[in-house]
C-alpha positions in Angstrom: -14.4 7.8 -6.6 -11.4 6.0 -7.2 -11.7 6.9 -10.8 -8.0 7.4 -11.1 -7.2 3.6 -11.2 -9.4 2.7 -14.1 -6.2 2.8 -16.0 -4.4 0.8 -13.7 -6.9 -1.7 -13.3 -7.3 -2.3 -16.9 -3.7 -2.8 -17.5 -3.6 -5.4 -14.6 -6.9 -7.0 -16.2 -5.8 -7.6 -19.1 -2.0 -8.9 -18.0 -3.2 -11.2 -16.0 -5.7 -12.9 -19.0 -2.2 -12.8 -20.7 -1.1 -15.0 -18.4 -4.2 -16.8 -17.7 -5.3 -18.2 -21.3 -7.8 -21.4 -21.2 -7.0 -21.9 -17.7 -8.1 -20.6 -14.4 -7.4 -16.9 -13.7 -6.6 -18.2 -10.2 -2.6 -19.4 -10.7 -2.3 -15.9 -12.9 -3.0 -14.0 -9.7 -0.3 -15.9 -8.1 1.7 -15.1 -10.9 1.1 -11.4 -10.9 1.3 -11.0 -7.0 4.8 -12.0 -7.3 5.8 -9.9 -9.6 4.4 -7.2 -8.0 6.7 -8.1 -4.4 9.5 -8.8 -6.7 9.3 -5.8 -7.8 9.0 -4.3 -4.5 12.0 -6.2 -3.1 14.3 -3.4 -2.8 11.6 -1.2 -0.6 11.6 -4.4 1.7 15.3 -4.4 2.2 15.1 -0.8 3.1 12.2 -2.1 5.9 14.7 -4.4 7.4 17.5 -1.7 7.6 14.6 0.8 9.3 14.2 -2.0 11.9 17.6 -2.5 12.9 17.7 1.3 13.1 15.0 1.0 15.8 16.9 -1.2 17.6 19.6 0.0 17.7 18.1 3.6 18.7 15.5 1.8 20.9 18.0 2.3 24.3 18.3 6.1 24.0 14.5 6.6 22.6 13.2 4.8 26.0 15.6 7.4 27.8 14.4 10.1 26.2 10.8 9.0 26.9 11.6 8.4 30.4 13.3 12.0 30.7 11.3 14.0 28.8 7.7 12.2 28.5 5.7 14.9 30.1 7.3 17.9 27.6 5.8 16.5 24.6 7.7 19.7 22.1 11.1 18.6 23.9 10.4 15.1 23.5 10.0 15.7 19.8 13.3 17.7 19.4 15.2 15.4 21.1 14.0 12.5 18.9 14.8 14.5 15.9 18.2 15.3 16.8 18.8 11.8 17.8 18.1 10.4 14.6 20.2 13.1 12.6 23.0 12.5 15.0 22.3 8.8 14.1 21.6 9.3 10.3 19.0 6.7 10.8 15.1 7.6 10.5 13.1 5.8 12.8 9.8 5.7 10.3 12.4 3.9 7.0 10.4 0.7 7.6 7.2 2.6 7.2 7.9 3.7 3.5 7.7 1.0 1.6 4.4 -0.3 3.1 2.8 3.0 2.3 4.6 2.5 -1.3 2.6 -1.0 -1.8 -1.1 0.6 -1.0 -0.9 1.9 -4.6 -0.7 -2.2 -5.8 -3.2 -3.3 -3.1 -5.7 -0.7 -4.2 -5.7 -1.9 -7.5 -5.2 -5.3 -7.0 -8.4 -4.8 -4.7 -10.6 -2.9 -7.3 -10.1 -5.4 -9.7 -11.8 -8.2 -7.7 -14.4 -5.9 -6.5 -15.5 -3.9 -9.6 -18.4 -5.6 -12.1 -16.6 -4.0 -14.8 -13.3 -3.3 -16.4 -13.0 -1.2 -19.6 -16.8 -1.0 -19.9 -16.9 -4.9 -20.2 -18.1 -7.6 -17.4 -15.0 -8.4 -15.4 -14.6 -12.0 -16.0 -12.2 -12.5 -13.1 -15.3 -12.2 -10.8 -17.5 -14.8 -12.9 -14.3 -17.4 -13.0 -14.3 -20.5 -10.3 -11.1 -22.2 -8.5 -12.8 -25.8 -7.3 -15.9 -24.7 -8.1 -16.0 -21.5 -6.0 -16.5 -18.4 -7.8 -13.7 -16.0 -7.8 -16.3 -13.0 -6.8 -18.0 -14.8 -4.4 -17.4 -12.8 -0.8 -16.8 -14.4 2.1 -18.8 -17.1 3.6 -20.7 -17.4 0.3 -17.3 -18.6 -1.2 -17.5 -21.9 0.6 -15.3 -24.2 0.9 -12.5 -22.3 -0.9 -13.3 -19.5 1.9 -12.2 -22.2 4.7 -8.3 -23.0 2.5 -7.6 -19.8 1.9 -8.7 -18.7 6.1 -6.4 -21.7 6.9 -3.6 -20.4 4.6 -3.6 -16.9 6.0 -4.1 -18.3 9.6 -0.4 -20.3 9.1 1.5 -17.4 7.9 0.1 -15.3 11.2 0.8 -18.4 13.0 4.4 -18.0 11.1 5.1 -14.2 11.3 3.8 -13.8 15.3 6.8 -16.5 15.6 9.1 -14.3 13.8 8.5 -10.9 15.0 8.1 -12.7 18.7 12.3 -13.0 18.1 12.6 -9.4 17.1 12.2 -6.2 19.4 8.4 -5.8 18.7 7.3 -5.6 22.5 10.1 -3.0 23.2 7.9 -0.6 20.9 4.9 1.1 21.9 1.8 -1.1 21.4 4.1 -3.9 20.0 2.3 -6.3 21.9 -0.8 -5.8 20.1 0.9 -5.4 16.5 2.5 -8.7 16.9 -1.2 -10.0 16.5 -2.2 -7.7 13.2 -1.7 -10.6 11.2 -4.7 -12.5 12.5 -6.3 -9.6 11.0 -6.0 -11.2 7.4 -8.2 -13.8 8.5 -10.7 -12.0 9.6 -10.9 -10.5 6.3 -11.5 -12.9 4.1 -15.4 -12.9 5.3 -15.6 -9.4 3.6 -13.3 -10.2 0.8 -14.2 -11.9 -2.4 -12.4 -15.1 -2.8 -9.8 -13.6 -6.0 -8.9 -10.8 -3.4 -8.3 -13.4 -0.7 -6.1 -15.6 -3.1 -3.9 -12.2 -3.4 -4.2 -11.6 0.1 -2.8 -15.4 0.7 -0.2 -15.1 -1.9 1.7 -11.6 -1.2 1.2 -12.3 3.3 3.2 -15.7 2.5 5.6 -13.8 0.5 6.4 -11.2 2.7 6.6 -13.8 5.8 9.1 -15.4 4.0 11.2 -12.4 2.9 11.5 -10.9 6.2 12.6 -14.5 7.1 15.2 -14.6 4.7 16.0 -10.7 5.4 16.3 -11.2 9.0 18.5 -14.0 8.7 20.9 -12.6 6.3 21.3 -9.8 8.5 
């Protein structure tokens, strides 16, 4: 079903091994993740600009919802008009997230598929602190608890950062604030290698957003 990912997965696999050498693949996973996030940094800037646009337009959006909430077609037309007149897209912040999905799919497949290029996936047999990187969930104890603790800390920081923004004014914003904690639950079902990737990328996201917002 995901055969179209075979080539990029194989490329990522060899790149990680080139970084690794005789060492554990764990540092290579971190370096590879940081390289991907550095490549996507311009998209993060776009996301912050989208957040600013939504914050500026939010009073007018709420007024339109109060006025045309019962008429969906009229509301959609007025929202489109507002975006056109302001020159800002309400969905600008969503595009970077969508463009990151292919990278996430490649990395997750890399850490779950038993073979790469017709050969056994050695990343899954490698260990960190005596724990196989291919072990799923609680089978990866005690490493899974270290990763989960790191993700919980990053989630807490992310929620605090969001609480200083305009997230609560967005429909469903209060629920969205606590979505970062979903990464902690993810550690129960993903391999430890994917957990390292997830911890690295979420930590980068939290730090990146904090710095970009501070500079805005």
